[in-house]
N, C-alpha and C positions, 0 to 999 in steps of 0.2 A: 815239733815246732808249729805245725798248722793248728793243732788243738790249743796250744798256748795263745796263738794269735786270735783264735775265735773267742777264747775266754776273756782276753783283754779287751777285745772289741765290744763284747757284751757288757762290760763294766764301765764303758765311757758314758759321759753325761750328754744329754741332748740340749742344745741351745735353741731357743725359739724367740722370735721377735714378734711383738704384738703392737698394733696401733700405728701411729704416724712414724714415718721414717724421716729422721732429722737430717736436713740439708743446711749446714751452717751458712752457706752463701745465700740461700733463699731467705733464711730467717733474718740474717743481717740486712737484707735489702728492704725489709718492712720498716718504714720510717714514720715515727709519730709526727703528725702535722702535714705529712705529704700524702700518705695512703688513706684509702677508705675501704669499706667492706668489700666492694667489688674488686679492687686491686689486690687485696689480701687473699680473697678466694682464688683469684687468677694466679697468684704467686705461690701460696702455700696449699691450695686445694680446700676441699670441704673440711671443716673442723670436726674433731672427734666429738665434742660436746659444745652446746651453746647455753649460756646462763638463761634461766627462765624468770628470775626475779632480780630486781635491782638494775644496776648498770649493765649495758650489753657487753658481754665478755665471750670470746671464742677460745676454747681450750683445744690444744693439740697435744695428745697424750701418747707417750712412747715408752714401752717396757721391753726389757730383754730378760728372759728367764732361763735358768738351767735346771735340769732335772736328772738326778742320778737314779740308777735302777732301784726300784722299790721304795722311792722316797717322793715326797711332795715337791712340786716345783718351787724354786725360790727366786725372787727377783734379784738380779745382779746389777742392772742399770735401769734407771727410771727417770724420765724427765717430763715436765709439763710446761708448755709454752702458753701463757695467757695473753691474748691480745685484747686490750680494752678499747672501747669506742665511746665517743660522745653521742649525744642524742641525734646529731646530724649524720652519724655513721662514719666519722673520721677517726683514725687511730689516735688514741691519747697516749698509750704506753704499751710496752711489751715486757712481761715479767717471766722469769724462768725459775723453776724449783726442781729439786732433784730427789734422790732416794731418801734424803733426811726427813722428808714428809710422809714416807710410807709407814704404815702400821700393820703389823701382822696380826690378824684376828683368827682365833681358833674357835670355830663354832661348836666344838665339843666341850669346851671348858665351861665352868660354872659362872665365870665373870667375864664381862666385856670391858676392856681397858677404855677409860675416858680421860679427857683432859680436864683439869680443874682440881679442886681440892677433894681430899678423901675424908669421908665422915665415918666415925666409929659408931658402934651400936648405941652407946649412951648419948652421943650427940644427936643421933636420929630420934631417940626416945624422948629426950628432954630439950631438944633444940628449939622447939616452938613455944616454950613457956614464956609468957609475957608478950607474945606477938598476936594473940587471939584478937580478932576484930580489927586489926590494922592492915587493911588491904584485902581481906577476904571478901568475896562477893556476898552481899546480903548480911554481912556481919558488922558489928561495932555500932557506935552511936550514930543515929541519923540514917540507919539502914532501912530497907523496906519493911 
């Protein structure tokens, strides 16, 4: 019985939490129009990431992974809280997204999945016919 217990314990998966720990009460207390960057930092803590371009946005990222023996970890729960600010530093909105936005990339594969339309070989080969000189730098009439 003891050997069977050791074998079963060795086959269990490992759960790991990474990033921000979501507290629904604290998240609900952040109100657009009432809070600013200082009050959000005091309530939610330091953000996981801060936008570098465009409007000021603070991101609080949380993931929970499970890993079975001899396998890659897989994400079971994922959430991103985005707190958007105006130029004065006041909260404009809070948005949440979940695991539906997660993409699994395999660095060993030959292709990287991308969003957008897929082009075939012939479309890549003949797709630019008739567009020469219309927007290419230094090309077309009136170019340098």
